[in-house]
C-alpha positions in Angstrom: 0.0 0.0 0.0 1.3 3.4 -1.0 0.4 6.3 1.3 0.9 10.0 0.7 -0.9 13.3 0.5 -3.0 15.2 -2.0 -0.4 17.8 -3.2 2.9 18.9 -1.8 3.1 22.6 -2.4 1.6 24.1 0.8 3.4 27.0 2.5 2.1 26.0 5.9 4.0 22.7 5.7 7.2 24.6 6.4 8.5 23.4 9.8 6.1 20.4 9.4 7.6 18.6 6.4 10.0 21.2 4.9 12.9 22.6 6.8 13.2 26.4 7.0 15.0 27.9 4.1 14.4 24.9 1.7 13.7 26.4 -1.7 10.2 25.5 -3.0 11.6 24.1 -6.2 13.2 21.4 -4.0 10.1 20.5 -2.1 9.0 17.6 -4.3 12.5 16.0 -4.0 12.3 16.4 -0.2 8.7 15.1 -0.1 9.8 12.0 -1.9 12.4 11.3 0.8 9.4 10.8 3.2 6.6 9.4 1.1 6.5 6.9 -1.8 3.5 8.6 -3.6 1.7 11.8 -4.1 -1.6 12.8 -5.6 -1.1 15.7 -8.1 -4.0 18.1 -8.0 -2.3 20.7 -10.3 -3.7 19.0 -13.4 -7.3 19.5 -12.1 -7.1 23.3 -12.2 -4.7 23.8 -15.1 -3.1 21.0 -17.1 0.7 21.4 -17.0 2.8 20.9 -20.0 4.4 17.5 -20.6 7.8 19.1 -19.8 6.5 19.9 -16.3 5.6 16.3 -15.8 9.0 15.3 -17.0 10.6 17.6 -14.5 8.5 16.0 -11.7 9.7 12.6 -12.9 13.3 13.8 -12.7 12.8 15.2 -9.2 11.6 11.8 -7.8 13.4 8.5 -7.2 12.7 5.2 -9.0 9.7 3.6 -7.6 7.9 6.8 -6.7 4.3 7.0 -7.9 2.4 10.2 -8.8 -1.4 9.9 -9.2 -2.9 12.6 -11.4 -6.3 14.2 -10.8 -8.0 14.7 -14.1 -8.7 18.1 -15.4 -11.9 19.8 -14.3 -12.5 20.6 -18.0 -13.3 16.9 -18.4 -15.1 16.3 -15.1 -16.7 19.6 -14.2 -17.1 21.6 -17.4 -17.9 18.9 -19.9 -19.2 16.6 -17.2 -17.7 13.6 -18.9 -19.3 14.4 -22.3 -17.2 14.0 -25.5 -14.2 12.7 -23.5 -11.9 11.6 -26.3 -10.0 14.9 -26.8 -9.6 15.9 -23.1 -8.5 12.4 -22.1 -6.0 12.2 -25.0 -4.6 15.7 -24.0 -4.3 14.6 -20.4 -2.5 11.4 -21.2 -0.1 13.1 -23.7 1.0 15.4 -20.9 1.0 12.9 -18.0 3.0 10.4 -19.9 5.9 12.7 -19.2 6.0 11.1 -15.8 7.3 7.8 -17.4 7.3 5.0 -14.9 6.3 7.4 -12.1 2.8 7.7 -13.5 0.2 6.1 -11.2 -3.6 6.1 -11.3 -5.7 8.9 -12.8 -8.5 10.2 -10.5 -11.8 11.3 -12.0 -13.5 13.3 -9.2 -17.0 14.0 -10.3 -18.9 17.2 -9.3 -21.3 16.7 -6.4 -24.1 18.0 -8.7 -23.4 15.4 -11.4 -26.1 12.8 -11.3 -25.5 9.2 -12.5 -24.9 8.7 -16.1 -23.3 5.3 -16.5 -23.2 5.4 -20.4 -21.3 8.7 -20.2 -18.9 7.2 -17.5 -18.4 4.1 -19.6 -17.5 6.1 -22.7 -15.0 8.1 -20.7 -13.4 5.1 -19.2 -13.1 3.5 -22.6 -10.9 6.4 -23.7 -8.1 5.7 -21.3 -5.2 3.5 -22.3 -5.4 -0.1 -21.1 -2.2 0.3 -19.0 -3.5 3.3 -17.1 -5.4 2.7 -13.8 -8.4 5.0 -13.3 -10.2 5.7 -10.0 -13.6 7.4 -10.0 -14.9 9.5 -7.1 -18.7 10.1 -7.7 -20.2 12.5 -5.2 -24.0 12.4 -6.0 -26.0 9.6 -4.3 -27.7 8.6 -7.5 -24.4 6.8 -8.5 -24.8 4.1 -5.9 -26.4 1.5 -8.1 -25.6 -2.0 -9.4 -25.2 -0.5 -12.9 -22.5 1.9 -11.7 -20.7 -1.0 -10.0 -20.9 -3.1 -13.2 -19.4 -0.3 -15.3 -16.5 0.2 -13.0 -15.8 -3.5 -12.7 -16.0 -4.0 -16.5 -13.4 -1.3 -17.1 -11.2 -2.4 -14.1 -11.7 1.1 -12.6 -11.6 1.5 -8.8 -14.3 3.2 -6.9 -12.5 5.9 -4.9 -13.3 5.4 -1.2 -13.7 8.7 0.5 -13.8 9.7 4.2 -15.1 13.0 5.6 -15.3 13.5 9.4 -14.8 9.8 10.0 -17.8 8.9 7.8 -17.6 6.9 4.6 -18.8 9.0 1.7 -19.1 6.0 -0.7 -20.1 2.4 -0.6 -17.0 0.2 0.1 -17.2 -1.6 -3.2 -14.1 -3.3 -4.5 -14.5 -2.9 -8.3 -10.9 -3.6 -9.3 -8.0 -5.7 -8.0 -6.5 -2.5 -6.5 -7.9 0.2 -4.2 -7.9 4.0 -4.0 -8.8 6.0 -0.9 -8.9 9.7 0.0 -9.2 11.3 3.4 -10.7 14.7 3.1 -11.4 16.0 6.6 -10.9 14.4 10.0 -13.2 14.4 13.0 -10.5 15.1 15.6 -9.2 18.3 17.2 -7.7 20.5 16.0 -9.5 20.5 12.7 -8.9 18.8 10.2 -6.9 16.1 12.1 -7.8 12.4 12.1 -7.8 10.3 15.3 -6.3 6.8 15.6 -9.6 5.2 16.0 -10.8 6.4 12.6 -7.5 5.6 10.9 -7.4 2.1 12.4 -10.9 1.4 11.2 -10.0 2.5 7.6 -6.8 0.5 7.7 -8.8 -2.6 8.6 -11.2 -2.0 5.8 -8.4 -1.6 3.3 -6.6 -4.8 4.4 -6.3 -7.6 2.0 -7.4 -5.6 -1.0 -4.4 -5.9 -3.3 -2.5 -2.8 -4.3 -3.6 0.3 -2.6 -3.2 4.1 -3.0 -4.1 6.3 0.0 -4.0 10.1 0.0 -4.7 12.6 2.7 -6.4 15.7 1.4 -6.7 17.5 4.8 -3.7 19.7 4.1 -4.3 22.8 6.4 -1.7 23.1 9.1 0.2 20.0 7.9 -2.5 17.6 9.2 -2.2 15.5 6.0 1.5 15.0 6.7 1.0 13.9 10.3 -2.0 11.7 9.5 -0.3 10.0 6.5 2.7 9.2 8.6 0.5 7.8 11.4 -1.6 5.8 8.9 1.6 4.3 7.6 2.5 3.1 11.1 -0.9 1.6 11.7 -1.0 -0.3 8.4 2.4 -1.8 9.1 1.1 -3.1 12.5 -2.1 -4.6 11.0 
């Protein structure tokens, strides 16, 4: 199981993960000394050039894995319609990561109601060697048909936690898992407590390859919780 955080470029992580005075251009290299994976959110807001992905590849060691959050142009603006061009553009850029490329995350808008034909068409556009995780956020998606589409394409349902509560069914739709921790229930906000982390670790156990990302970045909570989750999974 690979455990990391959603992003790495947070100024309030100084003195938490990054030493004082460490230049920001060296943060990813330093991050990769601590974690074996990261979820790259940059591509969601504005797709970087292939050369930028190549630089990220060069700043990380062999075996490091970078998941890539798909562009909001595909998921939020086009709402999965006509996916061929945006998927091709995303993959042409992300391939710059070479062997560092991990799963692609499709986080769907909370207002996007189920459309399994549209989802299936989008998943068909990804290359066979690329893993895709899908994070639906409207309750209409929790149907047998959604599960069948994900299973047919080998796509993982992204398990999500917010305030200690599962935001999705715990379906295993692929031989690998993907989980995101958005906001913990502990104090100070948005920290996670050991009880919640242990429960999630138990649920993830025995599920094949796993990718786990902490998205509760304020104040460095994601760093602390990812390190603690790593300890707990090793004990399990």
